[in-house]
KOLLONU-482705 format. One record per residue: residue number from 1; residue in one letter; z, x, y of N, C-alpha, C, CB in turn. Coordinates in Angstrom, 1 decimal. Glycine has a CB too. Layout:
! residues N
i,aa,n_zz,n_xx,n_yy,ca_zz,ca_xx,ca_yy,c_zz,c_xx,c_yy,cb_zz,cb_xx,cb_yy
NUM,A,Z,X,Y,Z,X,Y,Z,X,Y,Z,X,Y
...
//
This chain:
! residues 227
i,aa,n_zz,n_xx,n_yy,ca_zz,ca_xx,ca_yy,c_zz,c_xx,c_yy,cb_zz,cb_xx,cb_yy
1,M,-0.1,0.8,-1.0,-0.1,0.1,0.3,-0.1,0.8,1.2,0.9,-0.8,0.5
2,S,0.7,2.0,1.2,0.8,2.9,2.4,-0.5,3.7,2.7,2.0,3.9,2.3
3,S,-1.0,4.1,1.5,-2.3,4.7,2.0,-3.5,3.6,2.5,-2.9,5.6,1.0
4,E,-3.5,2.4,2.2,-4.2,1.3,2.2,-3.9,1.0,3.7,-3.8,0.2,1.2
5,Y,-2.8,1.0,4.2,-2.3,0.9,5.7,-2.8,1.8,6.5,-0.9,1.0,5.8
6,R,-2.5,3.0,6.1,-3.3,4.3,6.8,-4.6,4.4,7.1,-3.3,5.4,6.3
7,Y,-5.3,3.9,6.0,-7.0,3.5,6.2,-7.3,2.7,7.3,-7.6,2.7,4.9
8,I,-6.7,1.4,7.2,-6.9,0.5,8.2,-6.6,0.8,9.5,-6.3,-0.4,8.0
9,E,-5.2,1.7,9.7,-4.8,2.2,11.0,-5.9,3.2,11.5,-3.4,2.8,10.9
10,A,-6.3,4.1,10.5,-7.4,5.0,11.0,-8.7,4.4,11.5,-7.8,5.8,9.9
11,K,-9.1,3.4,10.6,-10.4,2.5,11.2,-10.3,1.9,12.4,-10.6,1.4,10.4
12,Q,-9.0,1.1,12.7,-9.0,0.7,13.9,-8.7,1.7,15.0,-8.2,-0.2,13.9
13,L,-8.2,2.9,14.6,-8.4,3.9,15.9,-9.7,4.4,16.2,-7.6,5.2,15.7
14,E,-10.6,4.6,15.0,-11.9,5.1,15.3,-12.5,4.0,15.9,-12.6,5.5,14.1
15,A,-12.3,2.5,15.7,-13.2,1.9,16.3,-12.7,1.3,17.9,-13.5,0.8,15.3
16,G,-11.4,1.7,18.3,-10.9,1.9,19.6,-11.8,3.2,20.6,-9.4,2.2,19.3
17,Q,-12.0,4.1,19.6,-12.6,5.3,20.3,-14.1,5.1,20.6,-12.5,6.6,19.5
18,E,-14.5,4.2,19.5,-16.2,4.0,19.7,-16.2,2.9,21.0,-17.1,3.2,18.2
19,F,-15.1,1.9,20.9,-15.3,1.3,22.0,-15.1,1.6,23.5,-14.7,0.5,21.7
20,G,-14.3,2.5,23.6,-14.1,3.3,25.0,-15.0,4.3,25.2,-12.9,3.9,25.1
21,R,-15.9,5.0,24.1,-17.3,5.5,24.5,-18.1,4.6,25.0,-18.1,6.0,23.7
22,M,-18.1,3.3,24.7,-19.2,2.2,24.9,-18.8,2.0,26.4,-19.2,0.7,23.9
23,L,-17.5,1.5,26.6,-17.4,1.4,28.2,-17.7,2.4,29.1,-16.2,1.2,28.5
24,R,-17.4,3.5,28.7,-17.8,4.6,29.6,-19.3,4.9,29.6,-17.1,5.9,29.3
25,R,-20.2,4.6,28.5,-21.5,4.8,28.7,-21.8,3.6,29.5,-22.4,5.0,27.4
26,W,-21.6,2.2,29.3,-21.7,1.5,30.2,-21.8,1.4,31.7,-21.0,1.2,29.8
27,R,-20.6,2.1,32.0,-20.2,2.4,33.3,-21.2,3.3,33.9,-18.9,2.9,33.4
28,E,-21.6,4.5,33.0,-22.3,5.7,33.7,-23.5,5.0,33.8,-22.4,7.2,32.9
29,L,-24.1,4.2,33.0,-25.6,3.6,33.0,-25.7,3.0,34.2,-26.1,2.6,31.7
30,N,-24.5,2.3,34.7,-24.9,1.6,36.2,-24.4,2.2,37.2,-24.4,0.3,36.4
31,N,-24.1,3.6,37.2,-23.6,4.6,38.1,-22.6,4.1,39.0,-24.6,5.2,39.0
32,W,-21.6,3.5,37.9,-20.1,3.2,38.5,-19.1,4.4,38.4,-19.4,2.0,37.7
33,T,-18.0,4.4,39.2,-17.0,5.1,38.9,-16.1,4.3,38.2,-16.4,5.7,40.0
34,Q,-14.8,4.9,37.9,-13.8,4.0,37.3,-13.1,2.9,38.4,-12.7,4.9,36.7
35,Y,-13.5,3.1,39.7,-12.9,2.3,40.6,-13.8,1.1,41.0,-12.5,3.2,41.9
36,T,-15.0,1.4,40.7,-16.0,0.4,41.1,-15.9,-1.2,40.8,-17.2,0.9,40.5
37,A,-15.6,-1.6,39.7,-15.2,-2.9,39.5,-13.9,-3.6,40.0,-15.4,-3.0,38.4
38,Y,-13.1,-2.4,40.3,-11.7,-2.7,40.6,-12.0,-2.9,42.1,-10.6,-1.5,40.1
39,K,-12.6,-2.2,42.8,-13.3,-2.4,44.5,-13.7,-3.8,44.4,-14.8,-1.3,45.1
40,W,-14.6,-4.2,43.5,-15.3,-5.3,43.7,-14.5,-6.7,43.5,-16.4,-5.2,42.9
41,A,-13.5,-6.5,42.3,-12.6,-7.6,42.1,-11.6,-8.0,43.5,-11.7,-7.3,40.9
42,K,-11.2,-6.9,44.1,-10.4,-6.8,45.3,-10.9,-7.7,46.2,-10.3,-5.5,46.0
43,E,-12.4,-7.4,46.6,-13.1,-8.1,47.7,-13.5,-9.7,47.1,-14.4,-7.1,48.2
44,A,-13.8,-9.7,45.7,-14.2,-11.2,45.6,-13.3,-12.1,45.1,-15.3,-11.4,44.9
45,G,-12.1,-11.4,44.7,-10.6,-12.2,44.4,-10.9,-12.7,42.9,-10.3,-13.7,45.6
46,F,-11.1,-11.8,41.9,-10.9,-12.2,40.8,-10.2,-11.0,39.8,-12.1,-12.6,40.5
47,E,-9.6,-11.2,38.7,-8.8,-10.3,38.2,-9.6,-9.2,37.1,-7.7,-11.2,37.5
48,V,-9.2,-7.8,37.2,-9.9,-6.9,36.6,-9.0,-5.8,36.1,-10.8,-6.5,37.6
49,M,-9.3,-5.1,35.4,-8.6,-3.7,34.7,-8.4,-3.1,36.0,-9.7,-2.7,33.6
50,A,-7.1,-2.2,36.1,-6.7,-1.3,36.8,-7.6,-0.2,36.3,-5.3,-1.1,36.9
51,P,-7.9,0.8,37.2,-8.6,1.9,37.0,-8.0,2.6,36.0,-8.7,2.7,38.1
52,S,-6.5,2.8,35.9,-5.7,3.7,35.0,-5.8,2.9,33.8,-4.1,4.2,35.5
53,T,-6.1,1.5,33.6,-5.9,1.1,32.4,-7.4,1.3,31.7,-5.2,-0.4,32.4
54,L,-8.5,1.3,32.6,-9.7,1.5,32.1,-9.9,2.8,31.5,-10.6,1.2,32.9
55,S,-9.6,3.8,32.4,-9.6,5.1,31.7,-8.9,5.4,30.4,-9.1,6.0,32.6
56,V,-7.4,4.7,30.0,-6.8,4.4,28.8,-7.9,4.1,27.7,-5.8,3.3,29.0
57,F,-8.5,3.0,28.3,-9.5,2.3,27.0,-10.6,3.6,26.9,-10.4,0.5,27.5
58,E,-11.1,4.1,27.9,-12.4,5.0,28.0,-12.0,6.2,26.9,-12.8,5.7,29.7
59,N,-10.6,6.5,26.9,-10.3,8.0,26.1,-9.7,7.2,24.9,-9.0,9.3,27.1
60,G,-10.0,6.0,24.4,-9.5,5.6,23.1,-7.9,5.5,22.8,-10.0,6.7,22.1
61,K,-7.1,5.4,23.7,-5.8,5.5,23.7,-5.1,3.9,24.0,-5.5,6.6,24.7
62,A,-6.0,3.2,23.6,-5.4,1.4,23.8,-5.3,0.9,22.6,-6.3,0.3,24.6
63,P,-4.3,1.1,21.6,-4.3,0.9,20.3,-4.0,-0.7,20.2,-3.4,1.8,19.7
64,K,-3.2,-1.1,21.3,-2.6,-2.6,21.3,-2.7,-3.2,22.5,-1.2,-2.7,20.8
65,P,-4.0,-3.5,23.1,-4.1,-3.8,24.4,-4.1,-5.5,24.5,-5.4,-3.1,25.0
66,R,-3.4,-5.9,25.7,-3.2,-7.5,26.0,-4.7,-8.0,26.0,-2.5,-7.8,27.5
67,P,-4.6,-9.4,25.6,-5.9,-10.2,25.7,-6.3,-10.4,27.2,-5.7,-11.8,25.0
68,E,-5.5,-10.0,28.2,-5.9,-10.4,29.3,-7.3,-9.0,29.6,-4.5,-10.5,30.5
69,S,-7.2,-8.1,29.1,-8.0,-7.0,29.4,-9.7,-7.2,28.9,-7.2,-5.6,28.6
70,F,-9.7,-8.1,27.8,-10.9,-8.3,27.3,-11.7,-9.6,28.0,-10.7,-8.5,25.9
71,F,-10.5,-10.3,28.7,-11.1,-11.5,29.6,-11.4,-10.8,31.0,-9.9,-12.8,29.8
72,A,-10.7,-10.0,31.3,-11.2,-9.0,32.5,-12.6,-8.4,32.2,-10.3,-7.7,32.7
73,L,-12.8,-7.8,31.3,-14.2,-7.2,31.2,-15.1,-8.2,31.0,-14.5,-6.2,30.0
74,A,-14.8,-9.3,30.3,-16.0,-10.4,30.3,-16.2,-10.9,31.5,-15.8,-11.5,29.4
75,E,-15.1,-11.1,32.5,-15.4,-11.4,33.7,-16.5,-11.0,34.6,-14.5,-11.3,34.3
76,V,-16.3,-9.6,34.7,-17.2,-8.7,35.2,-18.5,-8.8,34.8,-16.7,-7.4,35.0
77,N,-18.6,-8.9,33.4,-20.0,-9.2,32.6,-20.5,-10.5,33.0,-19.8,-9.1,31.1
78,R,-19.6,-11.5,33.3,-20.3,-12.7,33.6,-20.8,-12.9,34.9,-19.5,-13.8,33.3
79,R,-20.1,-12.2,35.7,-20.7,-12.2,37.0,-22.1,-11.2,37.3,-19.5,-11.8,38.0
80,L,-22.1,-10.2,36.5,-23.4,-9.5,36.5,-24.5,-10.2,36.0,-23.3,-8.2,35.9
81,A,-24.3,-11.0,34.8,-25.3,-11.7,34.3,-25.8,-13.0,35.3,-24.8,-12.1,32.9
82,A,-24.8,-13.4,35.9,-25.2,-14.5,36.6,-25.4,-14.1,38.0,-24.3,-15.7,36.5
83,K,-25.6,-12.8,38.4,-25.7,-12.4,39.9,-25.0,-13.0,40.8,-26.9,-12.4,40.3
84,D,-23.6,-13.2,40.3,-22.7,-13.5,41.2,-21.8,-12.5,42.0,-22.1,-14.2,40.5
85,F,-22.4,-12.3,43.5,-21.7,-11.2,43.9,-21.1,-11.9,45.2,-22.6,-9.8,44.2
86,S,-20.8,-13.1,45.2,-19.9,-13.8,46.2,-18.7,-13.0,46.6,-19.4,-15.1,45.7
87,G,-18.3,-13.1,47.9,-17.0,-12.6,48.3,-17.3,-11.0,48.3,-15.6,-13.0,47.3
88,V,-18.3,-10.4,48.4,-18.2,-9.0,48.5,-19.0,-8.9,49.7,-18.7,-8.2,47.2
89,R,-18.1,-7.7,50.7,-18.2,-7.7,52.0,-18.7,-6.4,52.4,-17.1,-8.1,52.6
90,T,-18.7,-5.3,51.4,-19.0,-3.9,51.6,-20.2,-3.8,51.4,-18.4,-3.0,50.9
91,R,-21.3,-3.5,52.1,-22.8,-3.2,52.1,-23.1,-2.4,50.9,-23.2,-2.4,53.5
92,A,-22.4,-1.3,50.9,-22.6,-0.2,49.7,-22.3,-0.7,48.4,-21.8,1.2,49.8
93,L,-21.1,-1.2,48.4,-20.5,-1.8,47.0,-21.5,-2.7,46.8,-19.0,-2.5,47.1
94,K,-22.0,-3.7,47.5,-22.6,-4.9,47.0,-24.3,-4.3,46.3,-22.8,-6.1,48.5
95,D,-24.7,-3.2,47.5,-25.9,-2.5,46.7,-25.7,-2.1,45.2,-26.1,-1.2,47.4
96,L,-24.6,-1.4,45.1,-24.2,-0.7,43.7,-24.3,-1.8,42.7,-22.6,0.0,43.6
97,I,-23.5,-2.9,42.9,-23.2,-3.6,41.7,-24.4,-4.8,41.7,-21.6,-4.2,41.6
98,S,-25.1,-4.8,42.5,-26.5,-5.9,42.4,-27.3,-5.2,41.5,-27.3,-6.2,43.9
99,Q,-27.4,-3.8,41.5,-28.3,-3.0,40.6,-27.9,-2.6,39.1,-28.6,-1.8,41.3
100,A,-26.5,-3.3,38.9,-25.8,-2.8,37.8,-26.5,-4.0,36.6,-24.1,-2.8,38.2
101,K,-26.4,-3.8,35.4,-26.5,-4.8,34.4,-25.5,-4.9,33.3,-27.7,-4.7,33.8
102,P,-25.4,-6.4,33.1,-24.1,-6.6,32.1,-24.4,-6.1,30.8,-23.7,-8.2,31.9
103,L,-23.3,-6.0,30.0,-23.5,-5.5,28.8,-23.9,-6.5,27.6,-22.4,-4.9,28.6
104,V,-24.8,-6.3,27.1,-25.5,-7.1,26.0,-25.7,-6.6,24.6,-26.7,-7.3,26.5
105,D,-25.6,-7.2,23.4,-26.0,-6.8,22.2,-27.4,-6.5,21.9,-25.5,-7.7,21.4
106,D,-27.6,-6.1,20.9,-29.1,-6.0,20.5,-30.1,-7.2,20.6,-29.2,-5.7,19.0
107,E,-29.4,-8.3,20.5,-30.2,-9.6,20.8,-30.2,-10.1,22.1,-29.8,-10.6,20.1
108,E,-29.7,-9.3,22.9,-29.7,-9.3,24.7,-28.9,-10.7,24.9,-31.6,-9.5,25.5
109,R,-28.0,-10.7,24.1,-26.9,-11.9,24.3,-25.6,-11.1,24.9,-26.4,-12.8,22.7
110,V,-25.1,-11.9,26.3,-24.2,-11.2,27.0,-22.8,-11.6,26.5,-24.5,-11.5,28.3
111,W,-22.0,-10.4,26.3,-20.7,-10.3,25.7,-19.7,-11.0,26.6,-20.3,-8.8,25.5
112,G,-18.8,-11.8,25.8,-17.8,-12.5,26.5,-16.6,-11.9,25.9,-17.8,-14.2,26.4
113,P,-15.1,-12.6,26.2,-14.0,-11.9,25.6,-13.8,-11.4,24.3,-13.1,-12.6,25.9
114,A,-14.5,-12.7,23.4,-14.4,-12.5,22.2,-15.1,-11.2,21.4,-14.8,-13.8,21.7
115,E,-16.5,-11.1,22.0,-17.1,-10.0,21.7,-16.6,-8.4,21.8,-18.1,-10.3,22.4
116,F,-16.0,-8.6,23.0,-15.4,-7.3,23.5,-14.1,-7.0,22.7,-14.9,-7.4,25.1
117,W,-13.3,-8.0,22.5,-12.1,-8.0,21.4,-12.7,-7.4,19.9,-11.5,-9.7,21.2
118,S,-13.9,-8.2,19.5,-14.0,-7.8,18.1,-14.4,-6.6,17.8,-14.6,-8.5,17.4
119,C,-15.3,-5.9,19.0,-15.7,-4.5,18.8,-14.6,-3.7,19.0,-16.9,-4.2,19.7
120,H,-13.5,-3.8,19.6,-12.5,-2.9,19.8,-11.8,-2.8,18.4,-11.5,-3.2,21.0
121,L,-11.8,-4.0,17.6,-11.1,-4.0,16.3,-12.0,-3.4,15.3,-10.8,-5.5,15.8
122,G,-13.4,-3.2,15.6,-14.3,-2.7,14.5,-15.1,-3.7,13.9,-13.6,-2.1,13.3
123,L,-14.9,-5.2,14.5,-15.6,-6.2,13.6,-17.0,-6.5,14.0,-14.7,-7.5,13.6
124,L,-17.3,-5.9,15.3,-18.6,-6.0,15.9,-19.2,-4.6,16.2,-18.4,-6.9,17.3
125,P,-20.2,-4.1,15.7,-20.8,-2.7,16.1,-21.1,-2.7,17.7,-22.3,-2.5,15.4
126,V,-20.9,-1.3,18.1,-21.2,-1.3,19.4,-22.7,-1.2,19.6,-20.5,-0.1,20.0
127,P,-23.4,-2.0,20.6,-24.8,-2.3,20.7,-25.7,-0.9,20.9,-24.9,-3.3,21.9
128,S,-26.8,-0.9,20.5,-27.5,0.3,20.4,-27.6,1.0,21.8,-28.9,0.0,19.8
129,A,-27.9,0.1,22.9,-28.1,0.9,24.3,-26.8,1.4,24.5,-28.7,0.0,25.6
130,Y,-25.7,1.2,24.0,-24.3,2.1,24.6,-23.9,3.0,23.7,-22.8,1.1,24.9
131,Q,-24.5,3.1,22.5,-24.1,3.9,21.6,-24.3,5.5,22.2,-24.8,3.4,20.3
132,A,-23.4,6.6,21.9,-23.2,7.7,22.6,-24.5,8.6,22.0,-21.7,8.3,22.4
133,P,-25.1,9.2,22.6,-26.1,10.4,22.0,-25.6,11.0,21.0,-26.4,11.4,22.9
134,A,-26.3,11.8,20.4,-26.2,12.9,19.3,-24.9,13.5,20.0,-27.6,14.0,19.1
135,V,-23.7,13.8,19.4,-22.7,14.8,19.9,-22.8,16.2,20.1,-21.6,14.7,19.2
136,P,-22.9,16.9,21.1,-23.3,18.3,20.9,-22.4,19.0,20.4,-23.7,19.1,21.8
137,A,-22.4,20.4,20.0,-21.5,21.0,19.2,-20.6,21.8,20.3,-22.2,22.0,18.1
138,Q,-19.3,21.8,19.7,-18.5,22.5,20.5,-18.9,23.7,21.2,-17.6,22.8,19.9
139,P,-18.9,24.1,22.7,-19.3,25.4,23.0,-18.3,26.3,22.5,-19.6,25.6,24.4
140,E,-19.2,27.5,22.0,-18.2,28.6,22.0,-17.3,29.2,23.1,-18.8,29.6,21.6
141,V,-16.2,29.7,22.6,-15.5,30.2,23.5,-14.6,31.6,23.0,-14.8,29.1,23.9
142,D,-14.5,32.6,24.0,-13.5,33.7,23.3,-12.4,33.7,24.1,-14.1,35.1,23.3
143,A,-11.5,34.6,24.1,-10.3,34.7,24.5,-10.2,34.4,26.2,-9.8,36.0,24.1
144,T,-11.5,35.2,26.8,-11.7,35.2,28.1,-11.9,33.8,28.7,-12.8,36.1,28.5
145,E,-12.9,33.3,28.0,-13.3,32.0,28.4,-12.1,31.1,28.3,-14.5,31.5,27.7
146,A,-11.5,31.1,27.4,-10.3,30.2,27.2,-9.3,30.4,28.3,-9.6,30.4,25.8
147,A,-9.2,31.7,28.8,-8.2,31.8,29.9,-8.9,31.4,31.1,-7.5,33.2,30.0
148,K,-10.1,31.4,31.4,-10.8,30.8,32.7,-10.7,29.3,32.6,-12.4,31.1,32.7
149,L,-10.9,28.6,31.0,-10.6,27.1,31.4,-9.4,26.7,31.8,-10.8,26.1,30.5
150,S,-8.3,27.7,31.2,-6.7,27.1,31.7,-6.6,27.4,32.9,-5.3,27.7,31.0
151,E,-7.1,28.4,33.7,-7.0,28.8,35.0,-7.6,27.4,35.7,-7.8,30.3,35.3
152,Q,-8.9,27.2,35.4,-9.6,26.3,36.2,-8.6,24.7,36.0,-11.3,26.2,35.5
153,W,-7.9,24.2,34.9,-7.4,23.1,34.5,-5.9,23.2,35.6,-7.1,23.1,32.6
154,R,-5.6,24.5,35.5,-4.1,24.4,36.4,-4.6,24.3,38.1,-3.0,26.1,36.1
155,G,-5.7,24.7,38.0,-6.1,24.6,39.5,-6.4,23.2,40.1,-7.4,25.5,39.8
156,Q,-6.9,22.5,38.9,-7.2,21.0,39.1,-5.9,20.3,39.3,-7.9,20.4,37.9
157,L,-4.8,20.7,38.5,-3.5,20.0,38.5,-3.2,20.0,40.2,-2.3,20.9,37.3
158,A,-2.9,21.3,40.5,-2.6,21.7,41.5,-3.3,21.1,43.0,-2.6,22.8,41.1
159,Q,-4.5,20.9,42.8,-5.2,20.2,43.9,-5.5,18.8,43.9,-6.4,20.7,44.0
160,T,-5.0,18.0,43.0,-4.5,16.7,42.8,-3.2,16.2,43.4,-4.4,16.6,41.4
161,A,-2.2,17.3,42.9,-0.9,17.3,43.6,-0.7,17.3,44.9,-0.3,18.1,43.3
162,K,-1.6,18.4,45.5,-1.7,18.6,46.9,-2.5,17.4,47.6,-2.5,19.9,47.1
163,Q,-3.5,16.7,47.0,-3.9,15.6,47.7,-2.8,14.5,47.8,-5.2,15.0,47.1
164,H,-2.2,14.3,47.0,-1.3,13.2,47.1,0.1,13.2,47.3,-1.4,12.6,46.1
165,G,0.2,14.5,47.6,1.6,15.1,48.4,2.9,15.0,47.1,2.1,13.9,50.0
166,I,2.5,15.6,46.1,3.3,15.5,44.9,3.8,16.9,44.5,2.4,14.8,43.8
167,G,5.3,17.0,44.3,5.4,18.3,44.0,5.1,19.0,42.7,6.5,18.4,44.2
168,V,5.1,20.3,42.7,4.6,21.0,41.5,5.2,20.4,40.0,5.0,22.6,41.7
169,M,6.6,20.2,40.2,7.4,20.1,38.9,7.2,18.6,38.6,9.0,20.4,39.0
170,E,7.1,17.7,39.7,6.9,16.4,39.3,5.5,16.3,38.6,6.9,15.5,40.5
171,A,4.2,17.0,39.4,3.0,17.0,38.7,3.0,17.2,37.3,2.2,17.8,39.2
172,L,3.8,18.4,36.9,3.6,19.1,35.8,4.1,18.0,34.6,4.4,20.5,35.8
173,S,5.1,17.5,35.1,5.9,16.5,34.2,5.1,15.3,33.7,7.3,16.0,34.9
174,S,4.5,14.8,34.8,3.7,13.5,34.8,2.3,13.8,34.2,3.5,13.0,36.4
175,A,1.6,14.7,34.5,0.3,15.2,34.0,0.5,15.5,32.5,-0.3,16.5,34.8
176,S,1.6,16.2,31.9,1.3,16.8,30.5,1.6,15.4,29.8,2.4,18.2,30.0
177,K,2.1,14.3,30.0,2.5,13.2,29.1,1.3,12.5,28.9,3.6,12.3,29.7
178,A,0.1,12.9,29.5,-1.4,12.5,29.3,-1.9,12.8,27.9,-2.3,13.4,30.3
179,A,-1.4,13.8,27.4,-1.4,14.5,26.2,-0.9,13.6,25.0,-0.6,15.8,26.4
180,P,-1.5,14.0,23.9,-0.7,13.5,22.8,0.4,14.0,22.3,-1.3,13.3,21.9
181,V,1.7,13.5,22.0,2.9,14.2,21.5,2.7,15.5,20.9,3.4,13.5,20.4
182,K,1.9,15.7,20.0,1.6,16.9,19.2,0.9,17.9,20.3,0.7,16.4,17.9
183,Q,0.3,17.7,21.1,-0.4,18.6,21.7,0.1,19.0,23.2,-1.7,18.0,21.8
184,R,1.3,18.1,23.4,1.8,17.9,24.7,2.4,19.5,25.0,2.9,16.5,24.8
185,Q,3.2,20.1,24.3,3.9,21.4,24.5,2.8,22.5,25.1,4.6,21.9,23.0
186,A,1.8,22.8,24.3,0.7,23.8,24.6,0.1,23.3,26.0,-0.3,23.8,23.4
187,F,-0.2,21.9,26.1,-0.8,21.6,27.4,0.2,21.8,28.5,-1.4,20.0,27.4
188,Q,1.3,21.5,28.6,2.5,21.7,29.6,2.5,23.3,30.0,4.0,21.3,28.9
189,A,2.6,24.1,28.7,2.6,25.6,28.9,1.4,26.1,29.7,2.5,26.2,27.5
190,M,0.2,25.7,29.3,-1.1,26.0,30.0,-0.8,25.6,31.4,-2.3,25.3,29.4
191,L,-0.4,24.2,31.8,-0.5,23.9,33.1,0.7,24.7,33.9,-0.5,22.2,33.3
192,A,1.7,25.0,33.3,2.6,25.8,34.1,2.4,27.1,34.3,3.6,25.8,33.7
193,G,1.4,27.6,33.7,1.0,29.2,33.6,1.9,29.9,32.9,0.9,29.8,34.9
194,F,2.4,29.5,31.8,3.4,30.3,31.0,2.2,31.2,29.9,4.5,29.0,30.1
195,E,1.5,30.3,29.4,0.5,30.6,28.2,-0.6,30.0,28.4,0.9,30.2,27.0
196,P,-1.7,30.6,28.6,-3.1,30.0,28.6,-3.5,29.6,27.1,-4.2,31.1,29.2
197,Y,-4.3,28.7,27.1,-5.0,28.4,25.6,-5.5,29.8,25.1,-6.5,27.2,25.6
198,S,-5.6,29.7,23.7,-6.2,30.9,23.2,-7.7,29.9,22.7,-5.1,31.8,21.8
199,A,-8.3,30.9,22.3,-10.1,30.5,21.8,-9.4,29.8,20.4,-11.5,32.2,21.4
200,E,-8.4,29.8,19.7,-8.0,29.2,18.3,-7.6,27.9,18.7,-6.8,29.9,17.4
201,Q,-6.7,27.7,19.8,-5.9,26.4,20.4,-7.2,25.5,20.9,-4.6,26.8,21.9
202,L,-8.2,26.2,21.2,-9.3,25.1,21.5,-10.3,24.7,20.6,-10.0,25.6,22.6
203,Q,-10.2,25.0,19.4,-10.9,24.6,18.2,-10.6,23.1,17.9,-10.4,25.6,17.0
204,G,-11.7,22.3,17.9,-11.4,20.8,17.9,-10.8,20.1,18.9,-10.6,20.6,16.9
205,M,-10.7,20.5,20.3,-10.5,20.0,21.4,-11.5,19.6,22.2,-9.8,20.8,22.0
206,W,-12.7,19.4,21.4,-13.9,19.1,22.2,-14.5,17.6,22.0,-15.0,20.3,21.8
207,D,-14.4,16.7,22.5,-14.8,15.4,22.2,-16.4,15.1,22.3,-14.1,14.7,23.1
208,G,-17.3,16.2,22.4,-18.4,15.8,22.6,-19.1,15.8,23.7,-18.3,15.1,22.3
209,E,-18.3,15.7,24.8,-18.7,15.5,26.2,-18.0,16.6,27.1,-18.4,14.0,26.8
210,A,-16.8,16.8,26.8,-15.8,17.5,27.8,-14.7,18.0,26.7,-15.2,16.5,29.0
211,W,-14.1,18.8,27.3,-12.5,19.3,26.7,-11.8,18.4,26.7,-11.6,20.3,27.6
212,L,-10.8,18.3,25.7,-9.6,17.2,25.9,-8.8,17.4,26.8,-8.7,17.1,24.9
213,P,-8.4,18.6,27.4,-7.5,18.8,28.2,-8.2,18.5,29.9,-6.9,20.4,27.9
214,Q,-9.4,18.5,29.9,-10.0,17.9,31.0,-10.1,16.5,31.1,-11.2,18.3,31.0
215,R,-10.2,15.7,30.1,-10.0,14.2,29.9,-8.4,14.0,30.3,-10.2,13.7,28.2
216,W,-7.4,14.5,29.7,-6.2,14.2,30.0,-5.7,14.5,31.5,-5.4,14.8,29.1
217,L,-6.4,15.2,32.0,-6.2,15.6,33.4,-6.7,14.5,34.5,-6.8,16.9,33.7
218,E,-8.0,13.9,33.9,-8.7,13.0,34.5,-8.0,11.8,34.8,-9.7,12.8,33.9
219,E,-7.5,11.4,33.3,-6.4,10.1,33.0,-5.5,10.5,34.0,-5.7,10.1,31.4
220,W,-4.7,11.4,34.0,-3.5,11.7,35.1,-4.1,11.3,36.3,-3.1,13.3,35.3
221,S,-5.0,12.0,36.8,-5.5,12.1,38.2,-5.8,10.5,38.3,-7.0,13.1,38.5
222,T,-6.4,9.8,37.7,-6.7,8.3,38.0,-5.7,7.4,38.1,-7.6,7.7,37.1
223,K,-4.6,7.5,37.2,-3.2,7.0,37.3,-2.6,7.4,38.5,-2.4,7.5,36.1
224,T,-2.6,8.5,38.8,-2.0,9.1,40.3,-2.5,8.2,41.5,-2.5,10.6,40.5
225,S,-4.0,8.0,41.5,-4.5,7.7,42.5,-4.3,6.1,42.8,-5.7,8.3,42.4
226,A,-4.1,5.3,41.5,-3.9,4.1,41.7,-2.5,3.6,42.0,-4.4,3.5,40.8
227,S,-1.7,4.8,41.7,-0.1,4.4,42.0,0.2,4.4,43.5,1.0,5.5,41.3
//
């Protein structure tokens, strides 16, 4: 029974990660940032995901999301399909969303909350148009390159902290929580400047598009900007 449960749990985790990649692909095809739908909802007066919640979904870290999240995605999709841009006052925002396309399946059907929810559970496949391209191999890194990447990520932490007036220790503590528990200690040590990542530590930390520490910092930055 325990092995069967672990299998189901692993499949749901995989489905959630594929769902997140689909959302990111849809957003990027529309040339949106994680704030675009949020700004639209603010002006038009409807409910939508916070940018920090969207970031959690896109990174495949929403194992038990609330139903409201799928209704929020569906409302954005419905408005896109209906070309309902009422209430939008900012010209640049209206130009951006009016050129965007709704998320549809392979039969050109517009997805609603049930479809988004089913896909997150793995009951519906990701439509072909939003499947990620073939995953590039992890870049080869040596000790020098690993040290450069570590320095780059420390700089990103410092820059975000400065922009938002956050103290170094507070930034270090909150940013490190974006990493999974098993990888948090090494991530924190790297950000603190105690020990850069080694080439060996970076093995398996490439998600096909970016390094995981970069993703964790982006997630933390998004949450910080939204707070």
